[in-house]
C-alpha positions in Angstrom: -4.8 -40.4 -4.6 -8.6 -40.5 -5.0 -10.8 -37.7 -3.6 -14.3 -38.0 -2.3 -17.0 -35.4 -1.7 -16.8 -34.2 1.9 -19.7 -34.9 4.2 -21.6 -32.1 5.9 -19.8 -30.4 8.6 -16.3 -31.3 7.4 -13.6 -29.3 5.7 -12.1 -30.5 2.4 -8.5 -29.8 1.7 -9.3 -27.9 -1.5 -12.3 -26.1 -0.1 -11.8 -22.3 0.2 -14.4 -19.8 1.3 -13.0 -17.3 -1.2 -15.2 -16.6 -4.3 -13.9 -18.5 -7.3 -11.0 -20.3 -5.6 -12.8 -23.3 -4.1 -15.9 -25.3 -4.0 -18.1 -22.9 -2.2 -18.5 -19.2 -1.7 -19.4 -18.3 1.8 -19.3 -14.6 2.5 -20.1 -13.7 6.1 -23.7 -12.7 6.6 -22.8 -10.2 9.4 -23.6 -6.7 8.4 -20.8 -4.7 10.1 -19.0 -2.4 7.8 -16.2 0.2 8.2 -17.4 3.7 9.1 -17.5 6.1 6.1 -15.2 9.1 6.3 -16.7 12.6 6.5 -18.0 13.8 3.1 -16.2 16.4 1.1 -16.8 18.0 -2.3 -13.9 16.3 -4.1 -12.6 13.3 -2.2 -9.2 11.9 -2.9 -8.0 8.3 -2.5 -4.5 6.8 -2.6 -3.2 3.3 -3.1 0.4 2.6 -2.1 2.0 -0.7 -3.2 4.5 -2.9 -1.6 8.2 -3.0 -2.3 10.2 -2.7 0.9 11.8 0.6 1.8 11.8 1.4 -2.0 8.0 1.6 -1.8 8.0 3.4 1.6 10.3 6.2 0.4 8.8 6.8 -3.0 5.3 6.8 -1.4 6.5 9.7 0.8 7.2 11.8 -2.2 4.1 10.6 -4.0 1.9 11.8 -1.1 3.9 15.0 -0.7 2.8 16.1 -4.1 -0.8 16.0 -2.8 0.2 18.5 -0.1 1.8 20.7 -2.8 -1.4 20.6 -4.9 -3.6 21.4 -2.0 -5.3 18.0 -2.3 -4.2 16.5 1.0 -7.1 18.0 3.1 -9.5 16.1 0.8 -7.9 12.7 1.4 -10.6 10.3 2.5 -9.3 6.8 1.6 -5.7 5.6 2.1 -5.0 2.0 1.1 -1.7 0.1 1.3 0.2 -3.1 1.5 3.7 -4.1 2.7 6.3 -1.3 2.3 3.6 1.2 1.4 1.9 0.4 4.7 4.8 2.0 6.6 4.1 5.3 4.8 0.4 4.8 5.2 0.7 4.1 8.9 3.1 6.9 9.6 0.8 9.3 7.7 -2.1 8.1 9.8 -0.2 8.5 13.0 0.8 12.1 12.2 -2.5 13.2 10.5 -3.8 15.3 13.5 -0.5 17.2 13.6 -0.6 17.7 9.8 -4.1 19.1 10.1 -3.0 21.5 12.8 -0.3 22.8 10.4 -2.7 23.2 7.5 -1.4 20.2 5.5 1.3 22.3 3.9 4.4 21.1 2.1 6.8 22.3 4.8 4.8 20.7 7.5 4.7 17.4 5.5 8.4 17.4 5.1 9.0 18.1 8.8 6.5 15.7 10.2 6.5 12.9 7.7 9.3 12.8 5.2 12.3 13.8 7.4 11.6 11.4 10.3 11.2 8.4 8.0 14.3 9.3 6.0 16.3 9.8 9.2 15.3 6.4 10.5 15.8 4.5 7.3 19.2 6.1 6.6 20.7 5.8 10.1 19.7 2.3 11.2 19.0 -1.1 9.7 15.6 -2.5 10.5 16.8 -5.9 9.3 19.9 -5.6 11.5 17.8 -4.8 14.5 15.6 -7.8 13.8 18.6 -10.1 13.5 20.1 -8.8 16.8 16.8 -9.3 18.5 16.3 -13.0 17.4 17.0 -14.1 21.0 13.6 -12.7 21.9 11.9 -15.3 19.7 13.1 -18.2 21.8 9.8 -18.2 23.7 6.3 -17.8 22.2 7.1 -14.6 20.4 7.8 -14.8 16.6 10.0 -12.9 14.2 6.8 -11.1 13.1 6.1 -10.1 16.7 9.6 -8.7 16.8 9.0 -6.8 13.5 5.8 -5.3 15.0 7.8 -4.2 18.1 10.5 -2.6 16.0 8.0 -0.8 13.7 6.3 0.5 16.8 9.5 1.9 18.2 10.6 3.4 14.9 7.4 4.9 13.6 4.1 4.4 15.6 4.9 4.9 19.3 2.1 2.6 20.5 -0.7 4.0 18.4 -3.8 1.7 18.4 -6.0 1.3 15.4 -9.1 2.5 17.3 -7.3 5.8 18.0 -6.6 6.7 14.4 -8.1 9.9 13.1 -11.6 9.2 11.6 -11.2 11.9 8.9 -9.7 9.2 6.6 -10.4 5.5 6.1 -6.9 4.1 6.8 -6.8 0.7 5.2 -3.8 -1.6 5.8 -4.1 -4.9 4.0 -2.6 -8.4 4.6 -3.3 -11.7 2.9 -5.3 -14.3 4.9 -3.8 -17.7 4.1 -6.7 -19.4 5.7 -9.4 -17.9 3.5 -7.4 -16.9 0.5 -8.6 -13.3 0.5 -7.5 -9.8 1.5 -7.6 -9.1 5.3 -8.1 -5.5 6.2 -7.1 -3.5 9.3 -8.9 -0.2 9.7 -9.6 2.3 12.5 -12.8 0.7 13.7 -12.8 -2.8 12.3 -10.6 -5.6 11.1 -11.2 -8.8 9.3 -12.2 -10.0 5.8 -15.5 -10.7 4.0 -15.5 -14.4 4.8 -14.5 -14.2 8.5 -16.6 -11.0 9.0 -15.4 -7.8 10.6 -14.6 -7.4 14.2 -14.6 -4.1 16.1 -11.3 -2.7 17.2 -12.7 -0.9 20.2 -11.3 -2.4 23.4 -8.9 -4.8 21.6 -5.8 -2.6 21.8 -4.8 -3.9 18.3 -1.9 -1.7 17.4 -1.1 0.0 14.1 2.3 -1.7 14.2 0.7 -5.2 14.2 -1.3 -4.2 11.2 1.7 -3.0 9.3 3.8 -6.0 10.4 1.2 -8.4 9.1 1.0 -6.4 5.9 4.8 -6.6 5.5 5.4 -10.2 6.7 7.2 -11.5 3.6 6.7 -15.2 3.2 9.8 -17.2 4.3 11.4 -14.3 6.1 8.5 -13.9 8.6 6.0 -16.4 10.0 2.3 -15.5 9.7 0.4 -13.4 12.3 -2.3 -15.7 13.8 -5.4 -14.1 15.3 -8.0 -15.7 17.5 -11.0 -16.9 15.4 -13.4 -16.1 18.3 -13.1 -12.4 17.6 -14.7 -12.7 14.1 -18.4 -13.6 13.6 -17.9 -16.1 10.8 -14.4 -17.4 11.2 -14.1 -21.2 11.3 -10.3 -21.1 11.6 -7.8 -18.7 13.0 -7.0 -15.9 10.5 -3.4 -16.5 9.4 -1.9 -13.4 7.9 1.1 -12.7 5.6 2.3 -9.9 3.3 -0.6 -8.2 1.7 1.4 -8.0 -1.6 1.0 -11.7 -2.1 -2.7 -11.1 -2.8 -2.8 -7.6 -4.2 0.5 -5.7 -4.4 -1.3 -2.6 -5.9 -3.4 -2.1 -2.8 -6.3 -1.3 -5.2 -8.9 -3.9 -4.3 -9.9 -2.1 -1.1 -11.0 1.0 -2.9 -11.9 -0.3 -6.4 -15.6 -0.7 -6.1 -18.4 1.6 -7.5 -19.0 3.2 -4.1 -15.5 4.8 -4.4 -15.8 6.1 -8.0 -16.3 9.7 -7.0 -12.9 9.8 -5.3 -10.0 10.9 -7.4 -7.5 8.0 -7.2 -3.7 8.3 -7.0 -2.0 4.9 -7.5 1.8 4.3 -7.0 3.2 0.9 -8.0 6.7 0.7 -6.5 6.7 -3.1 -6.7 9.5 -5.2 -8.1 10.0 -5.7 -11.8 10.2 -9.0 -13.6 13.5 -9.0 -15.5 14.2 -11.2 -18.5 16.8 -14.0 -18.1 17.5 -17.0 -15.9 16.4 -16.9 -12.2 19.3 -18.7 -10.4 21.1 -21.9 -11.0 19.3 -24.5 -8.9 16.6 -25.9 -11.2 13.7 -26.4 -8.8 14.2 -23.2 -6.8 14.9 -21.2 -10.0 11.7 -22.4 -11.7 9.5 -21.9 -8.6 10.9 -18.4 -8.2 10.2 -17.6 -11.8 6.7 -19.0 -11.7 6.0 -16.9 -8.6 7.2 -13.8 -10.4 5.0 -14.6 -13.4 1.9 -15.0 -11.2 2.7 -11.7 -9.5 3.2 -10.0 -12.8 -0.1 -11.4 -14.1 -2.2 -10.2 -11.1 -0.6 -6.8 -11.1 -1.0 -6.3 -14.8 -4.7 -7.3 -14.7 -5.5 -4.9 -11.9 -3.5 -2.1 -13.6 -5.2 -2.7 -16.9 -8.6 -2.6 -15.3 -8.1 0.7 -13.4 -6.4 2.3 -16.4 -9.5 1.4 -18.6 -11.7 3.0 -16.0 -9.5 6.1 -15.9 -9.8 6.4 -19.7 -13.6 6.2 -19.4 -13.4 8.9 -16.7 -11.3 11.2 -18.9 -13.7 10.8 -21.8 -16.4 12.3 -19.6 -14.4 15.4 -19.1 -12.7 16.9 -16.0 -15.8 18.0 -14.2 -19.3 16.8 -13.4 -20.5 13.4 -12.3 -18.2 10.4 -12.7 -20.1 7.9 -14.8 -20.7 4.3 -13.5 -17.8 2.1 -14.4 -15.4 5.0 -14.6 -12.8 6.6 -12.3 -10.7 9.7 -12.4 -7.1 9.4 -11.3 -3.5 8.6 -12.2 -1.4 5.5 -11.9 2.4 5.4 -12.1 5.2 3.0 -11.5 8.8 3.8 -10.7 9.8 2.8 -14.2 7.0 4.8 -15.9 8.0 6.6 -19.1 6.0 9.6 -20.1 5.6 10.6 -23.8 7.4 13.6 -25.1 5.4 16.8 -24.6 7.8 19.7 -25.2 5.1 22.4 -25.5 2.4 21.2 -23.1 2.1 21.1 -19.3 4.2 18.0 -19.1 7.0 19.7 -21.0 6.9 22.6 -18.6 7.0 20.2 -15.7 10.1 18.6 -17.1 11.7 22.0 -17.7 11.0 23.1 -14.1 12.0 19.9 -12.4 14.6 17.5 -13.7 13.6 13.9 -13.9 16.0 11.7 -11.9 15.5 8.0 -12.6 18.7 6.6 -11.1 21.2 6.6 -8.2 24.8 5.6 -8.6 24.0 4.4 -12.2 21.2 2.1 -11.0 17.6 2.6 -12.0 15.6 3.4 -8.9 12.9 0.9 -9.9 15.6 -1.8 -9.5 16.5 -0.9 -5.9 16.2 -4.2 -4.0 13.1 -4.9 -2.0 14.8 -4.7 1.4 14.5 -3.3 5.0 18.2 -2.6 5.2 19.8 0.7 6.1 19.9 2.9 2.9 22.2 5.7 1.9 20.6 9.0 2.8 21.1 10.2 -0.8 19.3 7.1 -2.1 16.4 7.8 0.3 16.1 11.3 -1.0 16.3 10.2 -4.6 13.4 7.8 -4.1 11.3 10.4 -2.3 12.0 12.8 -5.2 11.1 10.1 -7.8 7.7 9.5 -6.2 7.0 13.3 -6.1 8.2 13.9 -9.7 6.1 11.0 -11.0 2.9 12.2 -9.3 3.4 15.7 -10.7 4.2 14.5 -14.1 1.1 12.3 -14.1 -1.1 15.2 -13.2 0.5 17.4 -15.8 -0.1 14.7 -18.5 -3.7 13.8 -17.6 -5.2 16.2 -15.1 -3.3 19.5 -15.3 -6.3 21.4 -13.9 -5.4 19.9 -10.4 -1.7 21.1 -10.3 -0.6 24.6 -9.3 1.8 26.5 -11.5 5.3 24.9 -11.2 6.8 28.2 -10.2 4.9 28.0 -6.9 6.3 24.5 -6.0 9.4 23.6 -4.1 10.5 20.0 -4.7 11.7 17.7 -1.9 15.3 17.9 -0.9 17.5 15.7 -3.2 
């Protein structure tokens, strides 16, 4: 089929407003930006990946280590996609209560870890969605139902505009219309091509943001927003799982303006395993190709941030972070740390046993699901995220971690 150049004022099928993916780059000229969080001497940022409840639970432990290390009060940027957005959203909703309790480990367990573990281990989110399908016979969709259930389980009607301003809470989805990351924050939502719209007066709920961030293609239809809300939108934003664009949740906080924030990155995403994907040729090959694309994008983002971490370490633990560098740590659920029997990492291993598996299955291979999970598996994933964060600090930034004797690990 031949293609002709579109005339002015028309949209061509292959034309995308995203930089580098179409014929034209059209960033929105509107100047609205998210509000900056309050300044602090040593700001901290976290990036929580997707991966279903596997990601949700391991992220709980990962952030709990920040409470142990006394770093949680310095959190200023919290970015997430998909399963990690459940933890991010729940942390945002409970932040004022955590602050009242001094951001301690016991308070974090009581207010954040235990409520999520109790819900995930006692009920099946997928089961409740299936039983509620009759509600989608009208205009409501399965993703609307997901948002409703997430609100009942975790967020209790919290609106974006009512989130605590001490942290920039960033929940990301993928905009199928523009081909870029779509961000939900306390004061704004949108992307750089549609422009950012204020959340004030919209009653956009945190649960909708997390549902859009978690709307796995095929299982859930897109969340469609009204284009009239956004200053430069030419089509309705159509949102799906943020992990399809950036499953590391890094892009939102990867610019030079954030280089002074110490960055904690947890990648609890799925792993590409060698071997044949299924038996039906077309479906098998499409699934494999999709997995290869996911692996490529994740590997490129990981490689880039690790190279910046290396430049940051070469500058030493204190002082100004040089341009093009970052200080921080990145781990995945399958991360292997090198032997260090005599150093801080060895002492961490001696104090806290590494637990990589549950019922003889590696925790990194727990399926990406929203099913009910065994409470022992939930606690194993929480512990794994906590242990990895501690091991990473011991290996690369031991100056930030208290003596192991003063720490109490999460319940296993």
